[in-house]
LUMTI-243048 format. One line per field, with one value per residue (C-alpha): z, x, y; residue number from 1; residue in three letters. Coordinates in steps of 0.2 Angstrom, whole numbers, plus 2048, in hexadecimal, padded with zeros to 3 digits. Each point is the difference from the previous one (the first is absolute). Layout:
BEGIN
pz <- (Z, ...) .
px <- (X, ...) .
py <- (Y, ...) .
num <- (NUM, ...) .
residuo <- (ALA, ...) .
% end
This chain:
BEGIN
pz <- (ECF, 7F4, 808, 801, 7F6, 808, 809, 7FD, 810, 7FE, 7EE, 806, 80D, 7F4, 7F3, 80E, 805, 7EE, 7FF, 810, 7FB, 7EE, 806, 80C, 7F1, 7F5, 80C, 800, 7ED, 7FF, 80B, 7F4, 7F2, 7F7, 7F0, 80A, 811, 80D, 7F6, 7F4, 80E, 80A, 7F1, 7FB, 811, 801, 7EE, 804, 810, 7F8, 7F3, 80E, 808, 7EF, 7FD, 811, 7FF, 7EE, 805, 80F, 7F6, 7F1, 80A, 7FD, 7ED, 802, 7F7, 80F, 802, 80A, 7FA, 7EE, 802, 80D, 7F2, 7F4, 80C, 802, 7ED, 7FC, 80C, 7F4, 7F4, 80F, 805, 7EF, 7FF, 810, 7F8, 7F6, 7F9, 802, 7F7, 806, 810, 802, 80D, 807, 804, 812, 7FD, 7F4, 80D, 80D, 7F4, 7FE, 813, 803, 7F5, 80A, 810, 7FA, 7FB, 810, 809, 7F5, 801, 813, 805, 809, 80A, 7F0, 7F8, 810, 802, 7EE, 800, 80F, 7F7, 7F0, 80A, 809, 7EF, 7FA, 80F, 809, 7F2, 7F6, 80D, 800, 7ED, 800, 80D, 7F6, 7EF, 808, 7FD, 7EE, 7F8, 7EE, 7F2, 7F1, 7F0, 7F0, 7F2, 7EE, 7F3, 7EE, 7FD, 7FD, 803, 80E, 80A, 80D, 802, 802, 80D, 80A, 7FF, 806, 80F, 805, 800, 80C, 80B, 7FA, 7F9, 7F6, 80A, 7F3, 7EE, 7F3, 7EE, 7F4, 7EE, 7F3, 7EF, 7F6, 809, 805, 813, 80F, 811, 80F, 811, 80E, 812, 807, 810, 808, 7FC, 80F, 80B, 7F9, 80C, 7F3, 802, 7F2, 80A, 800, 7EF, 7F5, 7F8, 7FD, 7F8, 7F4, 7FB, 7FD, 7F5, 7F6, 7FB, 7F6, 7EE, 7FC, 810, 7FE, 810, 811, 80E, 811, 809) .
px <- (7F0, 80E, 811, 80D, 810, 810, 808, 812, 808, 7F7, 807, 811, 800, 7FA, 80E, 80D, 7FB, 801, 811, 806, 7F9, 806, 811, 801, 7FD, 80B, 80F, 800, 7FF, 80E, 80B, 7FD, 807, 7EF, 7FB, 7F2, 807, 7FC, 7FA, 7F6, 7F6, 7FE, 7FA, 7F4, 7F8, 7FE, 7F8, 7F4, 7FC, 7FC, 7F5, 7F7, 7FD, 7FB, 7F4, 7F7, 7FF, 7FA, 7F2, 7FB, 800, 7F6, 7F6, 7F0, 803, 800, 811, 80B, 808, 810, 803, 803, 811, 806, 7FC, 80A, 80F, 800, 7FF, 80C, 80E, 803, 80C, 80C, 800, 804, 80E, 808, 800, 80F, 807, 812, 803, 7F3, 7FD, 7F2, 804, 7F6, 7EF, 802, 803, 7F1, 7F5, 806, 7FC, 7EE, 7FF, 807, 7F3, 7F2, 808, 800, 7EE, 7FB, 809, 7F8, 7EF, 7FF, 806, 810, 7FE, 800, 80E, 80B, 7FC, 803, 811, 804, 7FB, 80A, 810, 7FE, 7FE, 810, 80B, 7FB, 7F8, 810, 809, 7F1, 801, 812, 7FE, 7F3, 809, 810, 7F9, 7FC, 811, 800, 80D, 7FF, 806, 805, 802, 806, 7FD, 7FD, 7ED, 7F8, 7EE, 806, 80B, 7F4, 7FB, 813, 803, 7F1, 804, 812, 7F9, 7F4, 80F, 808, 7F1, 7FC, 7F0, 7FE, 7F7, 801, 806, 802, 806, 807, 803, 80A, 7FB, 80E, 80E, 7F6, 804, 7F5, 803, 7F7, 7FE, 7FA, 7FD, 801, 7FC, 801, 7F2, 7F4, 807, 812, 80E, 80C, 806, 801, 80D, 80D, 7FB, 804, 810, 7F7, 7F1, 80B, 80A, 7F1, 7F8, 810, 7FF, 7F1, 805, 7F7, 806, 810, 7FF, 7F8, 801, 7FA, 7FB) .
py <- (583, 7FE, 7F9, 80D, 7FE, 7FA, 80F, 807, 7F9, 7EF, 7FF, 805, 7F2, 7F3, 805, 800, 7EE, 7FB, 807, 7F7, 7EF, 801, 805, 7F1, 7F4, 80B, 7FF, 7ED, 800, 80D, 7F5, 7F1, 80B, 7FE, 80B, 808, 806, 80D, 80F, 7F5, 7F9, 810, 809, 7F2, 7FF, 813, 801, 7F2, 808, 811, 7F7, 7F8, 811, 808, 7F2, 802, 813, 7FF, 7F4, 80A, 810, 7FA, 7F3, 80A, 7FE, 7ED, 7FF, 7FE, 7EF, 7FF, 7EE, 806, 808, 7F3, 7F2, 80A, 801, 7ED, 7FD, 80E, 7FA, 7F1, 80A, 804, 7EE, 7FA, 80D, 7F7, 7EF, 7FB, 7F0, 7FA, 7F0, 7F4, 80A, 80C, 80D, 80F, 7F6, 804, 813, 800, 7F9, 80C, 80E, 7FA, 7FE, 811, 807, 7F8, 806, 811, 7FF, 7F9, 80F, 80C, 7FA, 7FF, 7EE, 803, 7F0, 7F6, 80A, 7FD, 7EE, 7FC, 809, 7F5, 7F0, 805, 804, 7EF, 7F8, 808, 7FE, 7F1, 7F5, 801, 7F5, 7F4, 7FF, 7FD, 7F2, 7F8, 802, 7F9, 7EE, 804, 804, 805, 803, 80D, 7F8, 808, 7F3, 804, 7F3, 7FC, 801, 7EF, 7FA, 7F4, 80C, 804, 7EE, 7FB, 80D, 7FB, 7EE, 804, 80B, 7F2, 7F3, 80C, 801, 812, 808, 810, 80D, 80E, 800, 80E, 7FB, 80D, 7F9, 808, 7F8, 809, 7F7, 7F1, 802, 801, 808, 7F8, 808, 7F4, 7FF, 7EE, 7F8, 7EF, 7F4, 7FC, 7F3, 801, 803, 808, 811, 80C, 80A, 7F3, 7F8, 80F, 7F9, 7EF, 809, 80A, 7F1, 7F6, 80D, 803, 7EE, 803, 802, 810, 809, 80A, 80C, 7FE, 80D, 7FF, 810) .
num <- (1, 2, 3, 4, 5, 6, 7, 8, 9, 10, 11, 12, 13, 14, 15, 16, 17, 18, 19, 20, 21, 22, 23, 24, 25, 26, 27, 28, 29, 30, 31, 32, 33, 34, 35, 36, 37, 38, 39, 40, 41, 42, 43, 44, 45, 46, 47, 48, 49, 50, 51, 52, 53, 54, 55, 56, 57, 58, 59, 60, 61, 62, 63, 64, 65, 66, 67, 68, 69, 70, 71, 72, 73, 74, 75, 76, 77, 78, 79, 80, 81, 82, 83, 84, 85, 86, 87, 88, 89, 90, 91, 92, 93, 94, 95, 96, 97, 98, 99, 100, 101, 102, 103, 104, 105, 106, 107, 108, 109, 110, 111, 112, 113, 114, 115, 116, 117, 118, 119, 120, 121, 122, 123, 124, 125, 126, 127, 128, 129, 130, 131, 132, 133, 134, 135, 136, 137, 138, 139, 140, 141, 142, 143, 144, 145, 146, 147, 148, 149, 150, 151, 152, 153, 154, 155, 156, 157, 158, 159, 160, 161, 162, 163, 164, 165, 166, 167, 168, 169, 170, 171, 172, 173, 174, 175, 176, 177, 178, 179, 180, 181, 182, 183, 184, 185, 186, 187, 188, 189, 190, 191, 192, 193, 194, 195, 196, 197, 198, 199, 200, 201, 202, 203, 204, 205, 206, 207, 208, 209, 210, 211, 212, 213, 214, 215, 216, 217, 218, 219, 220, 221, 222, 223, 224, 225, 226, 227, 228, 229, 230, 231) .
residuo <- (MET, GLN, PRO, MET, PRO, ILE, GLY, VAL, TRP, ASP, SER, LEU, LEU, ARG, LEU, LEU, LEU, ALA, PHE, VAL, LEU, GLY, GLY, ILE, ILE, GLY, VAL, GLU, ARG, GLU, MET, ARG, ASP, GLN, PRO, ALA, GLY, PHE, ARG, THR, HIS, VAL, ILE, LEU, ALA, ILE, GLY, ALA, ALA, LEU, LEU, GLY, ILE, ILE, SER, ILE, ASN, ALA, ALA, ARG, HIS, TYR, GLY, ASN, MET, ARG, VAL, GLY, ASP, PRO, ALA, ARG, ILE, ALA, ALA, GLN, VAL, VAL, SER, GLY, ILE, GLY, PHE, LEU, GLY, ALA, GLY, ALA, ILE, PHE, LYS, ILE, GLY, VAL, ASN, VAL, ARG, GLY, LEU, THR, THR, ALA, THR, THR, LEU, TRP, SER, THR, ALA, ALA, ILE, GLY, LEU, ALA, ALA, GLY, MET, GLY, CYS, PRO, GLU, GLY, ALA, ILE, PHE, THR, THR, ALA, LEU, VAL, MET, PHE, SER, LEU, LEU, LEU, LEU, ARG, ARG, VAL, GLU, ARG, LEU, LEU, LEU, ALA, THR, LYS, PRO, LYS, LEU, HIS, LEU, TYR, VAL, SER, ALA, TYR, ASP, SER, PRO, SER, ILE, MET, GLY, GLU, ILE, GLU, LYS, THR, LEU, ASN, ASN, LEU, CYS, LEU, LYS, ILE, ASP, PHE, VAL, GLU, VAL, ASN, ARG, ASP, PRO, GLU, VAL, GLY, GLU, VAL, GLU, ILE, ASN, MET, VAL, VAL, ARG, PRO, LEU, PRO, GLY, CYS, GLU, CYS, SER, VAL, LYS, THR, GLY, GLY, SER, SER, LEU, ALA, SER, SER, LEU, MET, GLN, LEU, GLU, ALA, VAL, HIS, ASN, VAL, GLU, ILE, ARG) .
% end
């Protein structure tokens, strides 16, 4: 006997569950003033749930024709959510923001699919874990990163083959290492703009929080460097 498609009331309950769970995550993102907030997460969860319902109903309706596969639409949702996540990621200087929001969008789509495809326990438990990660792990992250201070540096200099080596040597003398670097050269004027993130070398007790002025003055002593900004 061919399985019956999902009924109207069952479908509405699944969509309502997706609405609530997506809204819970969306509220947190909205409070953090993220580009993808409450409405985005709610609509995403509902849409994913509806696609899950459609995929099941289509598979059950056309199952006797051997063309029904509920996993096909679900797989397309997982791959198609990437463009939304990419839209939530943006760059400010050397900082990349929006990665957490992009992952919550991906997780919200999975939660919506779970609700739509008849796995409410998984959808609810996953929502709880996502909220735990967003609210409580933030404090743990700050506590752990408190022992790893960093500085964002902007250095403007005359371009030369040895400029990066001289900067790195100066940083090492100050017990610092380059954690990230972005170099933008302008060959027409012969200048280079360098954005860096620096941290203390392992085992060093120096503090980048209190050594900012010393760092700037040391870099300004390099012949090619004509501007240093600490952000």
